[in-house]
N, C-alpha and C positions, 0 to 999 in steps of 0.2 A: 648493220654498222658496226656491229660487236665482233664482224668474223676477221680472222687472221687475213692475211693476204692470201695465202692458199687455196682457204677451203670459199675466201670470196672468187677467187680467178676460177676456181671449180662452177661455184652456182652461175658467174656471168657466162662461162662456155657453154651451160645446159642454157641458160635463156637464149644464148645467141643460136643453138640448135633449133630450139621451139618455134623461133623467130621463125627460121629458115621451112620446119617444115609447113611452119603455118601458107607461106608464103608461096609453097609447092603446090599446097590444098587451092589457094585464092585462086592461083592459075588453071588449075584444073575446075574450077569450077569456072572460070569465064572460058575455056575451051568447052565445054558441055555445056555452056549457054542458060547454066545459073546463076540464082543473086548470089553476089559475095557479100554474101552478111555472117553475122557472127554464128547463128544457129547453123547452115550450111556447112561453114568450116568446123564446126564443133562435129555435125555427123559423120563430116570425113575422116577426124580423128578417132571417133569411139568407133566406127568402121574399120581401120587398120587395124585397130586393138583387138579384134576379135580373132583373124590371123594375119601377123604382120607380114610371113612369108608369102601365101598365096591368095589372091585377092576373089579366085575363083571360087575358094571354099571358107568365105565369111558368111557366117549362120548366124541365124536370131538365138539368143542363149537358149531361149526357153521352147523353143516351139523345133529349131533345127532347122527351117527352112533356110534356104542361101538366100541371103541379099544378094542383089544387083546395086551396083551401082546407082543404076537408072532408078531401082526399086526406093533405095537409098535415099532420094534427095524428091522423093513424092510425099502423099499422104501417108502411104499404105507402111510408114516406117516413121516410128517416133522414138524419142529420147527418153528412156527410161527410169527414175530412179529408183536404186535397188533397195535401198532403205529410206522408206515412204517419207518425201522431202515434208507433207503435212505433220510430221510429228518428231522428222528428226533436223529439218531446217538447212539439210547438209545440199548443197545444189554444186558441190565441187563434183569434178569429170573423176576423180573416185568413186562416187558412189553412183555414176550414171552408163548405160549400154545403151545400144540403138538396137529394137527391135520389133516386131511388127507389131501393129497396132490391135491387130486381135487376140497376140497373145499377153499384151499390155493389158487389154481390159481383162484377161483372165489371172493375171497375177494381181491387178486391183493394187489397193491399197496395204500391201502387206510385204513382207520381205519374201524372197526367191522360195527359200525353204518352207515357211510358211502358207505359199498359196501353191507351192507344186511337191513340198517334200514326201507328201504319203500317197504321190500317184506313182504310177505306173514309168512314166516319163522322168523318175527324176533321177534315174543312174545315167542316163545320157545327157541330160542336165550338168548334173554335175559334172560329168566329164568336159562336159564343153567350159563349166567354168573352169576347170582346171587350165586351160590355156590362156585365161584371161589375166593383166598382169596382178601382181601380188597384193597390191591396194584395194582390189576386187573378189578376191577371190575369199576371202574370210566375211565376205556379207552375203555369200551362198552357207555360212555353214549353218546349223541349228543355233546356235547362240548366238548370231549378230546383233542384236538387240542389246543383249548383255555386255558384250565387247565394245559394242558403240558407245555403250551409257560409260563403260568404263574410262572414256576418253573422253569423258566430262572436265576431269581435272586439267588433261592439257588445255581443252578449247577452252575454261575456263580462265586460266590463265592469259591466252592469246585474249581474250575480252576484256580481262583489267587490266592489259598492257593499254590496249585500245581507247578504252573507255577514261587513262590517265590523259593521254596526249588528246580526247575531244577536251576533256575539261581545262587543258593547259590553252587551247586553241581557244574555246568559250574566253577564260579570262580576259587573253591576247586580244580580240575582238572588242572586250565589252569597255575595253580602253579608246575606243572609238566610236562607238554604236551602243544605243539603247540594249541592254543585257537582256531585258524580260521580251526583246524580238528577237534575241539568237537561241537556237534550239537548235538540239544536239540530236544525228538518228543514229541507230546501229549503221557501221557500212558496209554489212549483208544486205540492210534493205538498200541502202543506194545503188549498190553492185545487181540489186535484182529490177529496180522499177529503171535503172539504166537500159540494163539487156531488154525488160518486156516491153519500153518504149523507141528501142530501138538508137537511143543513143552515141552505143558502140561506133555505129559505123559514120558518125562523124568526127571520131576521134581518132590520131596519129595510131596507125598499126601497133604499136607498142604497146599502148593504152586498153588494148582489148580485157574484157575482164580474163578470157579461159584462155589469152594465150601464153601464160607463162603455167599455168596448175597443171 
């Protein structure tokens, strides 16, 4: 709401482009006879990021094995959190890649460097990581955890603003409902539950939780 008109127009342009890309991904899923759901759309998006120019050279960031579109949409390939979700709670697209399930098991609940940094494969892993978007590259660095923790101040401010809005909403609802029956949950938890229970498929396309991230 605070953006000046030129910046707001740029944001709207980016959102429209992201929506166009998601529409194209959903059309591709229909052609392949695959389920048109948020997970498959996200898999396609993350797969495209592995090599935007050459679909035939999109490889698992960890093993280097080529990921075909048919493998991508099978159980062989999974969505992996670069910085472990259990510790970071970072479920953003910037913290995700697609990789083979076998490589995912080797990585475990570690950062890429913690899992592979001292192996003979690390040089090639780092080279593949260099081709990823900027917001993913640093998550392969040795200090990925430290850099993530330094971002806590920014994240904290966002949470404070969200918490303030939640308190205002609760105060407003208390005028028409029993205040002791009004419970405020973190928006991140709501988004996770919505995705896990498949509720995103019931909403209009522009409300997909990952449509504009």
